[in-house]
N, C-alpha and C positions, 0 to 999 in steps of 0.2 A: 063630208064635212065642208061647209062653205069656206072659200078662200078668204084671206084677209083683204084681197083686192075687191072682192064682191061686197064686203062689209063697208069698205071705204066709199063705194059708190063711184059713179062716172064723173068725178071731179078732175080738173086739169092738173097735169103734173107741175106746171109752172104758173106762178101768179102772173096775172095780166101785166103788172107793172115791172116784171123782170125777175131777177134773181131773188130768191127768198133768203132773208137773213134770220137764222135761228139763234135764239138766246137760250143756252143750255145751263140750267142750274143743277150741279152734281158734284160729288167727289170726283177728283181727276188726278191722274198721275202727277207726281210720283207717289200719291197715296196708294198703298198696296191693298186693294180690295176689289171685289168683283164688280161693283158699280162703277168704280173708276176705270176699270178695264173696258166695261161696256161703253161708257161715255166716250172714251178715247177712240174706240173702234167705230162708234156711230158718227163721231165728228169726222173722222177720216173718210168714211163712206159717203156722208152727205157732201163733203167738199169735193170728192171725186165725181159726184153726180151734178156738180155745178152750183150747189148752194153755198152760202156763207154761214159760218158758225162762230159765235162769240160765246165764251164760257165764263160763267160765274162759278168759281170753284169754292167748295166748302173748305175753309181753312183747317189745317191739322198740324200746323207748326213747321211744315216743310214748304219749300218754294218750288213753283213750277216754271220751267223754261219755255213752256208752250206760248207762242206769241198770240194765240187766239184768246188767252185768258185776259178778260177785261176787268175783272174784279174778284173779290173774295167775300164770302159770307162768314162772319165770325159768330158762331152760335152764342146766344146769351146777350147779344148786343142789339138793342132796338135801333140804334143809329146805323149799324151795319145792315140790318134787315131792310131799312128804308132805302139805303144806297143800293142794295141788291135789286130791289124792285125797280128802281130807276134805271139801273144798268140793263135789266131785261126789257124795260119799256123802250130802250133805244133800238131794239130789234123789231122785226116784223111779227115774230111769234115767239112765245116763251115755252120752253119744254122743261118740265120739272121732274126729276127723278124722285120717286118716293119709296122709302123703306124705313121701317121703324129703327131708331137708333142713329139716323142720319142727321136729323135736325135737333135743335135744342128744345127745352121745355118738356112737359109731360107727354111722353110718346110722340115727341116731335111737333107739338102744337104751335111752336114758333113759326113754322112754315106758313100757317094760316095768315099771319100778319103780312107776309110777303105776297101771298096770293091776293089779298084784299087790296094791295097797292098796285096791282097790274092793270094797265089800260089796253094792252094788246091781247089778242087771243092767246089762251093758255092750254097746253096739253100736259097732263100728268102721266107719267109712266109708273104704273103700280107694280112693283116687283114682288110685293108680298100682299096676299089677300087671305087673311086668317079665317079658318072656318069657325073657330070658337075664340074670338078676340075678347080681351078685357073691355069693359064699358068705355074707358077712355080711348083705347085703340080704335074701337068701332066708331066712336064719335069723330075722331080726328080724320079717319079715312072718308067718312060720310061728308065731312066739311070739305075735304080736298076735292071730292067728286062734285059737290055743289058749286065750288068756286072756280072750277075749270070748265073749258068748253068741250073737251073730249078727254077720255081716260083710255090710255093704251094698256092692254094686258097682253101677255105672250102666249096664253093658252085658253082653250075653250072653257076648261074647268074654272079658271079665274074669272072669266066673263060671267059665267052662270052664277058663281058665288057672289060676285059684286052686285049683280042685279037682284038676286034672291034675298041675300042677307043684309045688304047695305042700301037697298032702295034705289040703286042707280037706274036711270032711264036706259033701256036697252039700246036706244038709238045713239046714246052718248058714249057707249063703250065699244072700242075697236080692238080687234085682235091683230097684232103684228108680231110675227115670231121673233124670238131672240136671234140676233144675227150670229153668223159663224164665218170663219175663214175656211174656205174649201181647200183641200190639198192641191198644190200645183205641180208636185213632183210625183213620179211613180213610187209606189210603196217600197220601202227599203227591204233588203233581204232579211228573212226571218232570223232572229237570234238563235244561237245554238240551243238555248233552253227557252221554251215558250214563256212569254211574259204575261202575267196577270197584272194589270195596271190600275191603280187609283191615283188621281191627281187633283190638284186644287188646294186652296188654303186649308190648313189642318186645324181641327178643334173638336171638342166633344160633340157628339151627334153625327159625326161623319161615318161611324160604324166600322172603322178600320179594324177594330179588335175582333169583329165577327169573321172577317176574312182570314186574319191571322189564326183564329181559332179553328178554322176548317182546313188549314194548309196541311196538317199531318195526314188528312184523308186523301190528299191529292198528290202526295209524293210518289205514289206508284203509277201515276199517269206517265205514259211514254214521253221521254225527253226531260223528266223531272222539272216541272214548271217552277218558276220563282215568282214571287210577289214583289212588285216595286211600288213603293209609296212615295209619290213625288209631290213636293209642295212645302212651302214655308208655313209656320204656324200663323194663323190669322192674327193681325196686329192687335185687335181688341182682346182676343183670348190671351195674347202674350202679356198685355198690360194687366189683365185681370188675374190670370192664373200662371203666368210664366210658361215653361215648357212641360208642365206636369202631365198633360195628355200625351205628348210625344214620349216623354220618359216612361210612362206606364206601358206604352206600346213596345218600346225597346226592351223593357223588362219582360213583357209577355213573350217576346221573341226569344230572349235569352233563356227564360225558364222552360220554354217548350223545346229547346234544342233546335231552333229554326234559323240560326244565324246564316246558314248556307242557302236558305230558301226565301228569306225575306230581307229586302234591301230598302233603306230609307235614303231619299235624295232631297235634302232640304235646301238646295240651291234655288236662287231666283232664275227661272228659265225664260229667255226671250221667246217670242212667237216661233222663230225658226227652230230653236232647240226643243221647245215643247211639242211642236208638230212632228219632229223627227221621233221623239219619244213615243208619242201616241201611235204614229204609223208603224212603229216596231212592235206594238203589243199584239198578242194573240187574242186577248179579250180585255175589255175595260169593265171594271166592276164599280158600281155606285151603291154601297151597302148602307145608305143613309137611314138613321133612326126615325126621321121625321115622317109622319103620315099626312102632313099638311102642306108640303112644299109644292107650289104651283109654278115656280120658275127655277130652272137650274141651268146656269151657263155652262157648267161642266158637262152636263148631259148633252146639251146642244153641241158642244165641241166634240164630244165622243161620237155622236151620231154623224156629224158632218165629216168626221175623219174617215168614215166608211168602215169602221171596225165593229165587230160584234160587241154587244153590251149586255151585261147582266146587272139588274138593278132591283132594289126593293121596290115595293108597289106604292111609291109616293105619287101624288096626282100627276105631275108633269111626266114622269116615266110611264105611267099607265096610258096617258094620252099619246105620247110620242112613239112608244114601242109596240103598241097593240097590233100594228100591221106587219110585224115580223122582223123589225130591226134589232130586237133584243128579247131577252127572257126576263120576265118578272117573277120575283120570288116573294113570299110573304115575309113580313117583318118577324124577327125572332124565330126563324126556322133554319137552323144550320144544316139540316139534312137537305132541304130544298136548295140552299145556296151551294152546297157541295155538288149536288146532282146537276145543277145548271152549269156550273163551271166545268165539270167533267164532260158534259155533253158537248160544249163548245170546243174544248181542248182535244176531244177524241173523235169528233165527227166533222171532218173537213167540209163535206157537202153542206151540212147545216150551217157551219161558220160562214161559208161562202154565200149562202142564201141570205143570211142575216146581214152580211156586209153589203150585198147588193141592194137590199131593202133600205139600208141606212143611206147609201149613196143617192137613192131616189128621193128620200126625204130631204137630203141636204140641199137640193137645188133651190127650194123655197126659202131656205134659211141663209143663203149667201148674202153677205152684207150689201152688195149693190142692189139686190132685190128688196131687202129690208129698208134701205135708205130711200128707195123709190116710194115705198109705202108711206114713210114719214113726209116726204115732199108732197105726195098726192094729198095726204091728210091736211097738211099746212095750207096748200093752195086752195083746197075746198073751204077751210075756215076763213081764210082771207077774203075769198069771194063772197061768202055769207056776210062777213062784216061790212064789206063794201056795199052790199045791197041792203044793209040795214036790218038783217034778220036777227 
């Protein structure tokens, strides 16, 4: 597989005029979502590599104490959209996170007004590239591609899909992996009972019920493993459905007599606490229902932690785990899920081999490496603009 550095080409890491100032349009903490977490980590990594970052935050009713926030986008306001574009134009390069549901309008088409108002080079980060989009979804992403200078995706499957199905020029699409924080401390001592772990924001489609469903078949594994489900309910799910999904899982555990073997941890965990939880797991399981997901930050964090992974065969997992860092199981196959978890829990040599493969993959996903990719990409675009290309 070609590296993302080779796709970026031999462009300079720094712009000839000096430090690059990035303008980042995104959700941002304290907004509790994966994109906000990604944006915060990317901002920190870029700053650590010598770049400047200014953030235009998508308003959600909360206030950010981050001094880098220079403005907010209020969805549904044309005046706010115009101000957002001008804020981004005060930077050297605009970086726009794209995901359906993030921006106002039909499938987020209000973003297009902002893109049309940009005078600086623009990079879109496409977190979602659907294989079978609705017509409006397809049109919006096609317009995002047309109105930006480069589109960053995080997997090869997303790149191929964007070029094949959305008509993107292959030279315009760049693969830069999702970043991850690599463990800095030795792995903690194993818990008295092996831990099967799922983590991340909770909601329908995460497939947690599938793992709960196979736990009775794993209770005879030496050490009596327990399943830990860590994470708050996704805020959008909370608004739309309340805690109905979590409540259904709790009831499934109660009805199955599994209260001693399945634990819910709904606390907000900071990076240090989450890292400790991940490092203490015997295996991390991602039983997602989606067959379409091309980017998963949870998967990247799991692999970067150097722990064995069992995942359903969604596209990002297929791409990342195919060289031995995990076991892929078909969707809707409880027997395969049970067998995979049992193998990892009972075969130390296999688990060690998987963990070693994960650690090798993690090197390319470290945030400093990923930040260098964005800086190199930005420097190349600025050089092209200066030469009038």
